[in-house]
C-alpha positions in Angstrom: -22.0 14.8 -29.0 -21.4 18.4 -29.8 -20.7 19.7 -26.3 -17.8 20.4 -24.0 -18.9 18.9 -20.8 -17.9 20.3 -17.4 -16.6 18.1 -14.6 -16.8 19.5 -11.1 -13.7 19.3 -8.9 -14.1 16.3 -6.6 -13.9 16.3 -2.8 -12.2 13.6 -0.7 -14.5 10.8 0.4 -15.3 11.3 4.2 -13.8 8.7 6.4 -16.3 6.7 8.6 -15.3 6.3 12.2 -17.4 3.2 13.0 -17.7 4.4 16.6 -19.4 2.6 19.4 -23.1 2.2 18.9 -23.1 3.9 15.5 -25.4 2.6 12.7 -22.5 2.6 10.3 -20.7 0.0 12.4 -23.5 -2.6 12.3 -23.3 -3.1 8.5 -19.6 -4.0 8.1 -19.9 -6.3 11.2 -22.7 -8.1 9.5 -20.8 -8.4 6.2 -17.7 -9.7 8.0 -19.8 -12.4 9.6 -21.3 -13.4 6.2 -17.9 -13.5 4.5 -16.4 -15.6 7.3 -19.2 -18.1 6.7 -18.6 -18.6 3.0 -15.8 -19.8 0.7 -15.9 -18.0 -2.6 -14.6 -19.5 -5.9 -12.7 -16.8 -7.9 -12.2 -17.4 -11.6 -10.1 -15.5 -14.0 -12.0 -12.8 -15.9 -10.9 -12.6 -19.5 -12.9 -10.7 -22.1 -15.8 -10.6 -19.6 -15.9 -14.4 -19.3 -15.2 -16.4 -16.2 -12.3 -18.8 -16.9 -11.5 -21.7 -14.5 -8.2 -23.4 -15.0 -8.3 -26.0 -12.3 -4.9 -24.8 -11.0 -6.1 -23.3 -7.8 -4.7 -21.6 -4.6 -6.4 -20.4 -1.4 -7.1 -17.0 0.0 -6.8 -17.1 3.8 -7.0 -14.8 6.8 -3.4 -13.9 7.8 -4.6 -13.6 11.4 -6.2 -17.0 11.2 -4.4 -18.8 8.4 -6.4 -22.0 8.8 -9.5 -20.1 7.7 -10.0 -20.3 3.9 -12.0 -17.3 2.5 -11.8 -18.3 -1.2 -10.3 -20.6 -3.7 -8.9 -18.8 -6.8 -7.9 -20.1 -10.2 -4.5 -19.3 -11.5 -3.5 -18.2 -15.0 -0.7 -19.6 -17.1 0.8 -18.9 -20.5 -2.3 -20.1 -22.3 -4.6 -17.8 -20.4 -2.2 -14.9 -20.9 -2.4 -15.4 -24.7 -6.2 -15.5 -24.6 -6.2 -12.3 -22.4 -3.9 -10.5 -24.8 -6.2 -11.3 -27.7 -9.2 -10.2 -25.7 -7.5 -6.9 -24.8 -6.5 -6.3 -28.4 -10.1 -6.9 -29.6 -11.5 -4.6 -26.9 -8.9 -1.9 -27.7 -10.5 -1.2 -31.1 -13.7 0.2 -29.6 -12.4 1.4 -26.2 -9.5 3.5 -27.6 -12.1 5.4 -29.7 -14.6 5.8 -26.9 -15.1 9.4 -25.8 -13.3 10.5 -22.7 -16.7 11.4 -21.2 -17.9 7.8 -21.6 -14.7 6.4 -20.1 -14.9 8.8 -17.2 -18.5 7.9 -16.5 -17.5 4.3 -15.9 -15.1 5.3 -13.0 -17.4 7.9 -11.6 -20.2 5.4 -11.5 -17.8 2.9 -9.9 -16.9 5.4 -7.2 -20.6 5.9 -6.4 -21.1 2.1 -6.1 -18.1 1.7 -3.9 -19.2 4.6 -1.7 -22.6 3.0 -1.3 -23.6 -0.7 -1.7 -20.2 -2.2 -2.3 -18.4 -0.4 0.5 -18.8 -3.1 3.2 -17.9 -5.9 0.8 -14.6 -4.4 -0.4 -13.7 -3.3 3.1 -14.5 -6.7 4.6 -12.5 -8.5 1.9 -9.5 -6.2 2.7 -9.8 -6.7 6.5 -10.1 -10.5 6.2 -7.7 -11.4 3.4 -5.1 -8.6 4.1 -5.5 -8.4 7.8 -6.3 -4.7 8.0 -8.1 -3.1 10.8 -11.4 -1.4 10.0 -9.8 2.0 10.1 -6.9 1.0 7.8 -9.4 -0.7 5.4 -11.7 2.3 5.4 -9.0 4.8 4.5 -7.7 2.5 1.8 -10.2 0.2 0.1 -13.0 2.6 0.5 -11.9 6.3 0.7 -8.7 6.2 -1.3 -10.1 4.0 -4.0 -13.2 6.2 -4.3 -10.9 9.2 -4.5 -8.8 7.7 -7.3 -12.0 7.0 -9.3 -13.3 10.5 -8.8 -10.1 12.5 -9.1 -8.6 10.6 -12.0 -11.4 11.6 -14.5 -11.1 15.2 -13.3 -7.4 15.3 -14.0 -7.8 13.5 -17.3 -9.9 16.4 -18.4 -7.3 18.8 -17.1 -4.6 16.9 -19.0 -6.6 17.0 -22.3 -6.9 20.7 -22.0 -3.1 21.0 -22.1 -2.6 22.1 -25.7 0.3 23.8 -27.5 0.5 27.5 -28.3 -0.2 28.4 -31.9 1.1 31.2 -34.2 -1.6 33.3 -35.9 -3.1 31.5 -38.8 -2.0 28.1 -37.4 -3.9 25.8 -35.0 -1.6 23.3 -33.3 -3.3 20.4 -31.5 -2.3 17.4 -29.4 -4.2 14.1 -29.5 -3.5 12.1 -26.4 -3.6 8.6 -27.9 -3.7 5.3 -26.0 -0.8 3.0 -26.2 -0.8 0.6 -29.1 -0.7 -2.5 -27.0 -2.0 -3.7 -23.6 -0.7 -2.4 -20.2 0.4 -5.0 -17.7 -0.7 -3.9 -14.2 1.1 -5.7 -11.4 -0.4 -4.8 -8.0 0.7 -5.3 -4.4 -1.1 -6.7 -1.3 -0.7 -3.8 1.0 -3.2 -1.3 -0.6 -6.4 -2.4 -2.2 -6.7 1.1 -3.6 -3.3 0.7 -5.4 -4.6 -2.7 -6.6 -7.6 -0.9 -8.2 -5.8 2.2 -9.4 -3.0 0.6 -11.4 -5.3 -1.1 -13.9 -8.0 1.5 -14.0 -5.8 4.6 -14.5 -4.5 3.4 -17.8 -7.9 2.0 -18.7 -9.4 5.5 -18.1 -7.0 6.9 -20.7 -8.2 4.5 -23.4 -5.9 1.5 -22.8 -6.7 -2.1 -22.3 -5.1 -4.0 -19.4 -3.9 -7.3 -18.2 -4.1 -7.2 -14.4 -2.1 -9.5 -12.1 -3.1 -8.9 -8.5 -0.9 -10.1 -5.6 -1.8 -13.6 -4.6 -2.3 -12.4 -1.1 -4.9 -9.9 -2.1 -7.0 -11.7 -4.7 -10.3 -11.4 -2.9 -10.5 -7.6 -2.7 -9.2 -7.3 -6.3 -11.9 -9.6 -7.5 -14.6 -7.6 -5.8 -13.2 -4.4 -7.2 -13.5 -5.8 -10.7 -17.1 -6.8 -9.9 -17.8 -3.1 -9.0 -16.3 -2.0 -12.3 -18.4 -4.5 -14.2 -21.5 -3.2 -12.4 -20.5 0.3 -13.4 -20.5 -0.6 -17.1 -16.8 -1.4 -17.9 -16.8 -3.1 -21.3 -15.6 -6.7 -21.6 -11.9 -7.1 -22.3 -10.8 -3.6 -21.1 -9.5 -5.1 -17.9 -8.6 -8.8 -17.8 -8.1 -10.3 -14.3 -5.3 -12.8 -14.1 -4.4 -14.1 -10.6 -1.5 -16.5 -10.6 2.2 -17.1 -9.8 4.5 -14.3 -10.7 6.6 -16.3 -13.2 3.6 -18.1 -14.7 1.9 -14.9 -15.6 4.8 -12.4 -15.8 7.1 -14.4 -18.1 4.6 -14.9 -21.0 3.3 -11.3 -20.6 6.9 -9.8 -20.9 7.5 -12.0 -23.9 4.4 -10.9 -25.7 4.9 -8.6 -28.8 1.7 -6.6 -27.9 3.0 -5.4 -24.5 2.6 -1.7 -24.5 3.4 -0.7 -21.0 3.9 -1.8 -17.3 2.2 -0.2 -14.3 3.9 -1.7 -11.2 4.0 -1.5 -7.4 6.1 -4.0 -5.5 9.6 -5.0 -4.6 12.8 -3.5 -6.0 14.3 -6.8 -7.1 11.1 -7.9 -9.0 10.9 -4.5 -10.8 14.5 -4.5 -11.7 14.2 -8.0 -13.1 11.2 -6.9 -15.2 13.0 -3.9 -16.5 16.0 -6.1 -17.5 13.7 -8.5 -19.3 12.1 -5.6 -21.2 15.6 -4.6 -22.4 16.5 -8.1 -23.4 13.2 -8.4 -25.4 13.1 -4.9 -26.8 13.5 -6.0 -30.4 10.4 -8.2 -30.3 7.9 -5.6 -29.2 5.6 -3.8 -31.7 6.2 -0.6 -29.8 8.5 0.6 -27.0 6.8 -0.3 -23.7 6.3 2.5 -21.3 7.3 1.7 -17.7 5.9 3.2 -14.5 6.9 1.6 -11.2 7.0 2.3 -7.5 9.3 0.0 -5.4 10.8 -0.3 -1.9 12.5 2.0 0.5 13.9 2.6 3.9 11.9 5.4 5.4 13.5 7.5 8.1 12.5 9.7 11.0 15.2 12.3 11.8 14.7 14.0 15.2 16.3 17.4 15.9 17.2 18.3 19.6 14.5 21.0 19.6 11.7 18.5 18.7 8.7 17.9 21.0 9.4 14.6 22.7 5.8 13.4 23.0 5.1 14.3 19.4 8.1 12.4 18.3 7.1 9.3 20.2 3.6 9.3 18.7 5.0 9.9 15.2 7.4 7.0 15.5 4.8 4.6 17.0 2.0 5.4 14.6 4.3 5.9 11.6 6.1 2.5 12.2 3.3 0.2 13.3 0.1 1.1 11.5 -0.9 -1.8 9.3 2.0 -3.8 10.9 4.6 -1.5 9.2 3.6 -2.9 5.7 3.6 0.5 4.0 6.1 2.2 1.8 5.6 5.2 4.1 6.2 3.3 7.4 9.0 4.5 9.6 11.8 2.0 9.6 14.9 3.9 11.0 15.1 6.7 13.5 17.9 9.1 14.4 17.5 10.5 17.9 19.6 13.2 19.7 21.2 12.1 23.0 19.5 14.9 24.9 16.0 13.6 24.2 16.8 9.9 24.4 16.3 9.1 28.1 12.7 10.3 28.3 11.9 9.3 24.7 13.0 5.8 25.5 10.4 5.4 28.2 7.7 7.1 26.1 8.3 4.5 23.3 8.2 1.6 25.7 4.9 2.8 27.3 3.2 3.5 24.0 4.2 0.3 22.3 3.1 -1.7 25.2 -0.3 0.0 25.0 -0.9 -1.3 21.4 -3.9 -3.6 21.0 -3.1 -6.5 18.6 -5.3 -9.3 17.3 -8.0 -10.1 14.8 -9.3 -7.1 12.7 -12.8 -8.4 13.3 -12.4 -6.8 16.7 -12.6 -3.1 15.9 -10.7 -2.1 19.0 -7.4 -3.6 17.7 -4.7 -1.3 16.4 -2.6 -4.0 14.8 -3.3 -7.4 13.2 -1.1 -10.0 11.4 1.6 -9.7 8.7 0.5 -10.9 5.3 1.9 -14.5 5.0 4.4 -17.1 6.1 7.2 -15.8 3.9 6.8 -12.3 5.4 6.6 -13.6 8.9 9.8 -15.7 8.5 11.7 -12.7 6.9 10.7 -10.2 9.6 11.4 -12.7 12.4 14.9 -13.3 10.9 15.7 -9.6 11.4 14.4 -9.7 15.0 16.5 -12.8 15.7 19.6 -11.1 14.2 19.1 -8.1 16.5 18.6 -10.4 19.5 21.9 -12.1 18.8 24.0 -9.0 18.0 26.2 -7.2 20.5 25.5 -4.0 18.6 21.7 -4.0 19.3 19.1 -4.5 22.0 15.3 -5.1 21.8 13.9 -2.1 23.6 10.3 -3.4 23.5 8.5 -6.2 21.6 10.4 -8.9 19.7 7.8 -11.7 20.1 6.7 -13.8 17.2 3.9 -16.4 17.0 2.6 -18.1 13.8 0.7 -20.9 15.4 -2.7 -19.5 14.4 -1.9 -16.3 12.7 1.2 -14.5 11.5 1.6 -12.2 14.5 4.7 -10.2 15.2 4.8 -7.8 18.1 5.6 -4.1 17.4 9.3 -4.1 17.9 11.7 -1.2 18.7 15.4 -2.0 18.3 18.2 0.3 19.5 21.6 0.0 17.9 25.0 1.5 18.5 26.0 0.9 14.9 24.5 3.5 12.5 25.1 1.2 9.6 23.6 -1.8 11.4 21.7 -4.3 9.1 18.3 -3.2 10.4 19.2 0.4 9.7 20.0 -0.2 6.1 17.8 -3.1 4.7 14.1 -3.0 4.0 12.1 -5.2 6.4 8.5 -4.2 5.6 7.1 -5.2 8.9 6.5 -3.9 12.5 10.2 -3.3 13.3 11.8 0.1 13.8 15.5 0.7 14.6 16.9 3.7 16.4 20.3 5.2 16.5 21.2 7.8 19.1 23.5 10.6 17.9 25.4 13.2 19.9 23.7 16.6 19.8 26.9 18.3 18.6 27.2 16.0 15.7 24.1 17.0 13.8 25.7 17.3 10.4 27.4 13.9 10.7 24.0 12.4 11.7 22.3 13.9 8.6 25.1 12.5 6.4 24.5 9.1 8.0 20.8 9.3 7.3 21.5 10.1 3.6 24.2 7.5 3.1 23.3 4.4 5.2 20.6 2.8 3.1 20.7 1.8 -0.6 17.3 3.7 -0.7 18.4 7.3 -0.3 16.0 10.0 0.8 14.1 11.6 -2.1 15.9 14.6 -3.7 13.3 17.0 -2.3 13.8 15.7 1.2 17.6 16.0 0.8 17.2 19.6 -0.4 15.0 20.3 2.6 17.5 18.8 5.1 20.3 20.8 3.5 18.3 24.0 3.5 17.3 23.7 7.1 20.9 22.7 8.1 22.2 25.9 6.4 19.5 28.0 8.1 20.5 26.4 11.4 24.1 27.5 10.9 23.2 31.0 9.8 20.8 31.7 12.7 22.8 29.9 15.3 19.7 28.3 16.8 17.9 25.0 16.3 16.2 24.1 13.0 13.4 21.6 13.0 14.7 18.6 11.1 12.1 16.0 12.2 10.5 14.1 9.4 6.8 13.3 9.6 6.0 9.9 8.0 3.8 10.2 4.9 0.8 8.3 6.2 -2.4 8.1 4.2 -5.2 9.9 6.0 -3.3 9.7 9.3 -5.0 11.2 12.3 -2.5 12.2 15.0 -3.2 11.4 18.6 -1.3 10.9 21.9 -0.7 7.5 23.3 -0.9 7.7 27.0 -0.7 5.3 30.0 1.6 2.6 31.3 -0.1 -0.7 30.4 1.3 -4.2 31.1 3.4 -6.1 28.6 2.0 -7.9 25.6 0.7 -11.4 26.0 1.2 -13.5 22.9 -0.9 -16.3 24.3 -3.9 -14.1 24.1 -3.5 -14.1 20.3 -5.2 -17.5 20.1 -8.3 -16.0 21.7 -8.5 -13.6 18.7 -7.6 -10.5 20.7 -4.4 -9.3 22.3 -5.3 -7.0 25.2 -2.2 -5.1 26.3 -3.7 -2.1 28.0 -5.8 0.9 27.2 -4.4 1.0 23.7 -4.6 3.9 21.2 -7.2 6.6 21.1 -8.3 5.8 17.5 -11.6 6.8 15.9 -12.6 3.1 15.7 -14.0 0.9 18.5 -15.3 -2.5 19.4 
């Protein structure tokens, strides 16, 4: 084609509210009922073919772990070898496919997800990952659609970046795909990350081996079906659910490994990077590595902060999607002057949280992802309960009889280096330390030094800049940190409802008061 095609700047996909009586609410409710009434068999997808290994595992509802949504086949070394060969064969044509044709696949996928596939992918995310309808909508629909619309646009922008040339010389850069497959390892907590990690390198002409989290196979499978419906050629993305070692070890040992695209835990990523180093001589090229791992997100409150705003930021920032976000607030530094009233605000608001099955659109929280996560989070709560340096301000209840439910829990500690202030928990637990107003600098230093996951460099610079401005002006500087929440809508949490009732969990809905004024209902 002899043409330079324009690509209009995309806009963010509008978030649906699914409000009471709205037509948009009926469709996902119907799809949820359908999916609860079926058990899907999920094969591997290698070179466009369905592969059944007979080594199976189950996809369940975390909020009702006895309910099986799907049985999925698991890959091993033999399937990894077949997938690597399929990726290599597909690479020959895909790497030479024009950028316009590659972009058209994702743009078409975005339209399909925004339309006929929206309810299916959202429902899979709600049921298999225990996300409320709002959390699913902003993730598996809106953010995934945005990735598939914005990535082609910025691919074109990237390709336009070309070197300057002297007169009589024309310097050019060819952005070539990697000479080998990309290994995409995706997490459970965001369906959109699950879809973006394999499709972003595929968009740039690479072929991919995709290992989804075993607790998010259902939504990943449906995303791949969307891509196939959009015209993704066979072998470009190969879908390999399975145990981490059974898939990861043969992939990392394969000479055609060209890159890793990873989101997950710090220990797993460090182990993969070490294996790459140990195997570096066997690879046909030097693998590129892109990874995002854990953290210990903080909220630092200045004495001049608005108390009600702080309470809302802490509650929503810590407990949306059960705290299972890299952006979730996990430790809070509060000045003594604000603490007495803020303490009561937090108790009132946390007790007002509705918790239960995501099928009930009124619930703000559901279950944590699996038994291992439940046991790990509960161990931190139990540690706090038994420590003389901490108290459970509100919450602390755990019940895994039917679903993996953990109450939103606020811990207060007198030890700024307390275990819960320094270690990643990845659950609905936030720990507060109260500092003296006159010791602001020391509190900032504690915030920076307590956790092995230090604040990002940009955040440290901002803290230092505002601290210096505070000293120069002799008046308060705003040092509160707003949690980086995807598509968060701020709102006040009012009222003084009764305490949470764990027994109600077994009725599928935990009614603990008027709850949160969210844009989603019944």
